[in-house]
C-alpha positions in Angstrom: 31.8 -3.7 21.1 31.0 -0.8 23.2 30.4 2.9 22.1 33.4 5.2 22.1 33.3 7.5 25.0 34.2 11.0 24.1 33.0 12.8 26.5 36.1 12.6 28.7 39.8 13.0 27.9 40.6 9.4 28.9 37.5 8.3 26.4 39.3 10.1 23.6 42.6 9.1 24.2 41.5 5.2 24.4 39.4 5.7 21.3 42.7 7.3 19.7 44.6 4.1 20.8 42.2 1.9 19.5 42.2 3.4 15.8 46.0 3.3 15.8 46.1 -0.5 16.2 43.6 -1.0 13.3 45.7 -1.8 10.4 49.0 -1.9 12.3 50.5 -4.8 10.6 49.8 -3.7 7.0 51.0 -0.2 7.9 54.3 -1.7 9.3 54.7 -4.0 6.4 53.8 -1.2 3.6 56.6 1.0 5.5 58.9 -1.9 5.6 58.7 -2.5 1.6 58.8 1.2 1.0 62.1 1.2 2.9 63.3 -2.0 1.1 62.7 -0.5 -2.4 64.5 2.8 -1.5 67.8 0.8 -0.2 67.6 -1.5 -3.6 67.2 1.7 -5.6 69.7 3.7 -4.0 72.3 0.8 -3.7 72.0 -0.9 -7.0 74.8 0.7 -8.4 77.3 -0.2 -6.0 76.5 -3.9 -6.1 76.8 -3.9 -9.7 73.3 -5.6 -10.6 71.2 -5.6 -13.8 69.7 -2.2 -13.9 66.5 -3.4 -15.4 66.1 -6.3 -12.8 66.8 -4.2 -9.9 64.6 -1.2 -11.3 61.7 -3.5 -11.6 62.1 -4.9 -8.4 62.7 -1.4 -6.5 59.6 0.2 -8.3 57.5 -3.3 -7.3 58.3 -3.3 -4.0 57.5 0.5 -3.9 53.8 -0.1 -5.3 53.5 -2.9 -3.1 54.3 -0.7 0.0 52.2 2.2 -0.9 49.1 -0.2 -2.0 49.3 -1.6 1.9 49.6 2.0 3.4 46.5 2.8 1.4 44.7 -0.6 2.4 45.6 0.2 6.2 44.0 3.6 6.0 41.0 1.9 4.1 40.6 -0.3 7.1 41.3 2.4 9.9 38.6 4.4 8.1 35.8 1.8 7.6 36.5 1.0 11.3 36.1 4.6 12.2 32.7 4.8 10.2 31.4 1.4 11.7 32.1 2.9 15.4 30.4 6.4 14.7 27.4 4.6 13.4 27.5 3.1 16.7 26.7 6.2 18.4 23.5 7.3 16.3 
């Protein structure tokens, strides 16, 4: 990897794009799980499903989504730290 170029606006823009790409799949999967959990928990009474099962599945999906989101943040932070160490 080459060092990030912070001396120009284009270099800063390129580095921001690079950082956004780190952990993107995990962030999107986490967001999808969170939305799915909300849909399950909100729509369960209309479907007439077992309340305990729906609650367990909904909160499990919600927890899994947040775990993925936090993992993506961790990946991005680690990548950023590695890149800044290259500058020194």
